[in-house]
N, C-alpha and C positions, 0 to 999 in steps of 0.2 A: 354623427355619421355612423356609429353602429347600426339605429334606426332606420335611416336610410339605406344602407346597406342590405340589409334584413329585409326592406322592401323590393328591391332586387333595381337600384339607383350605383349606376357608376358615379364616381365621385371624384371631384378634384379638391384638395385639403392643402388650407392657405394658414398658414402661420410662420413666427420667429423662427422655431427650433426645429429644423431639421431632422435632428435625428428623431425626435419624440413623431414627428409626421411619418418616418418612413418606417419606427416600429407598428405605429397605429394601423398605415397601410399595406405592410406583410399581414397582421390580424385579421383585417377587414377581407383579404381578399382571398385568408384559406377558409374564412369563417362564413361567408357569405356567397363567394364566388364571383365577386364583382370584378369590374376596373376599377383602379385608384391609384389617382395621380398625384403626385405631392409637387405643390407651387409652394418653394419658400419666398415667403415675404414679410418685410416689418411694415406693419400698416400705420406706422408714424413717422415711415420717409415716403415722400412726394414719388419719389421713383419708383416703389415699389408698390404703392396706389395706383399710379399710372400704368404699370405693368399687368395688373390685376384689373383694371377699367379695361385696359386693351382687350384681355383674353373674353370677358366679358362680352366686349361688344361684337368681338371677331367670329365667336366659336357659336357655331348656329345649334350645337348638341346640347348645350349649357339650356335648361329650363326651370331650375329650380335656382336660386341664391337665396343662402342664412348669412344673414349680416349676424354677426352673433359677435364680432371683435367688442372689445371693452374694458378698463380700467376705473378702477378707483384710487383715490391719492389719501394720503394721512392729513391728518390736523383737520382744523377749522380753514376757513375762508378767510379769515383775518391772517393764520398763518401758513398758508400756500403761497408760494413764491409764482415770481410769472413761468419759470419755467414747467413747475409744477402742472400751473393751469393750462397753458399751451400744449400739451402732453395729451392732458385729459380729453381738449375738446378736437386739436389734430385727431385723435385715434375717434371717439365716441364721437364726435361732429361730422368731421370735414370727410374722412375716410370712410366712412358710413354713408354719407352722403352722397361722393362721389361714384363708389358702386354701387348704390341702389339708382343714380343715375344713367348710368353706364347699361345695368341691367333693362331700367325700365325702356332706355328708349330702342334697344336690340327688342325685348319682347313687343312691345305695343307696334313694333315694324313688322314681326312674325303674329300678333294678334293673337299671342298665349305666352306664359309663363309665370313663375310667382315669385314674388319678393318679401321674405319673413326677416323683418328686421327686430331685435332682441331689445327691448329698452329695460324698462324695469318701475316698480310700484314706486320708488321712490319718487318718482316724478309726475306725481300725481299728489305728494303730502308733502310740500315744505317744511310742515312741524317736523317731519323726521330727521330734520339738520343734513347733512351732507349737501348746503349748498350748490356748489359747481357741478358736481356729480349728478344730481337729481334735475339741475338746469338743461345738462346733456341729454337727458333721459328722457324728459318732458317734451324736448324739442324731438327726439326720435318717433315718440306718439304722432305729435303734429305732421309731421314729414310723411309717415302712413297713411295719417288719416286724410291729408292734403293728395297724394299721390292718387290713393283710392277715388278720390272724389275730379281730380283731373282727367284719369285715363283709364278707370277701373274699368268703363263703358267699353276699351277697345279690346278685351280679351286677355287682361294681364291683373291677376290675381294677387292682394297684399293681406298680410298678417301683422301686426304689433302683438309681441309675446311682451308679458310685462312680469317679469319672477319677482316673488318675495324673495326674502332671505334663504339661499339656496347655497348648500357645501360644495363650497367649490375655491378654487387658489387665489378668487378674487382677495380674501378677507386677510389672507397670508401678505399679500403684496403691497395691502394698502393698511399693513400695521398692526391689524386685528387678529384676534386666535379664534379658528371656526370653531374652537371645544368650549367659546364662552358663549354661543349662541343660544336661545331657548329651544331643546329640539322637538317640543311640542309648538314652534312656531315657526321651523325651518324642515324644506322641503331636500332630496337628495337630487341628484341631477338626475337619474332615469325616471323618476317619478316627475320630475319638471317638463324633461323632453316627451314621455308620453301622452301627457295632460297639452302640450303646444300642440302635438303632433293631431292630436282629438281635434281640438280648434280646430287646426286647418284641415281636417276634411271634413268638418261641419262648414267649412266656410266662414269661422268667426274673421271679424277684420283685427278684431281687437281681441287677446286671451289672456286671463289673467291666472295663473296655475293654480294659484296659492287663495282663490275667493271661494269660498264655500256654497256662498250665495251669490248667483249668477245674478240673480232680481237686482242685487243692488249695484251693478255695474249698469244695468236695464235702464234705472230709476236714473241713475244719474246722467244718463246721455239723453233721456226724455228730458228730465230739469234742463241740462243746459242747452238743449234746441228750443225748450220753449222761452228761454231769455234772452237767445241770440235773435231775434226780430226786435228786440225792444233796446239794445245796445248801442244802437244809435240815432240817437235823436235833438232835434232843435231844444235851445234851451227854454 
């Protein structure tokens, strides 16, 4: 929000904590001189998701959606209960998809607009663990790539941002301490956002801010596409 405000964008801030949103809105208005609206919503609540989706569909002034809401859970797949998994999927998959869908339809009709979906490198590497969380983030990547191929030609731009370990509240909320992370392998939020926006400016479909050698992603993509024609064959 800070970086977009400094670029001159008026903002609509969406999250559960109205007090924190209002405090941020006051700061951004003063620092950047932009208009900032607060739209309080719990994106695990269907009615609140519908409220935000309706705003995306109806407001022709919205030109960029940052689909950033997400959560991780404590424990392993075998220790997580159905309610935990349901909340995880409701936020990381269902809400994100509904908001992306509302924005995509509105943007495609106008022939312009940008959707940024925030995933995770965990979605690329099952060996990292975090089975359910990683599966939701693999979904985010596929959704973004699929939307790009389906409607990217209509003038709508897409970006999937796949952060590595980043110092945010997600660690404490999932039962881990951010202090236990390896500082040499962990990004600050400002670093992550600046790298993500640099990737957006360059027109990247997928941005991995913590990947030091982008050629590795290019090689991964090339290998995947080379394999694609061979994935369905008669025995």
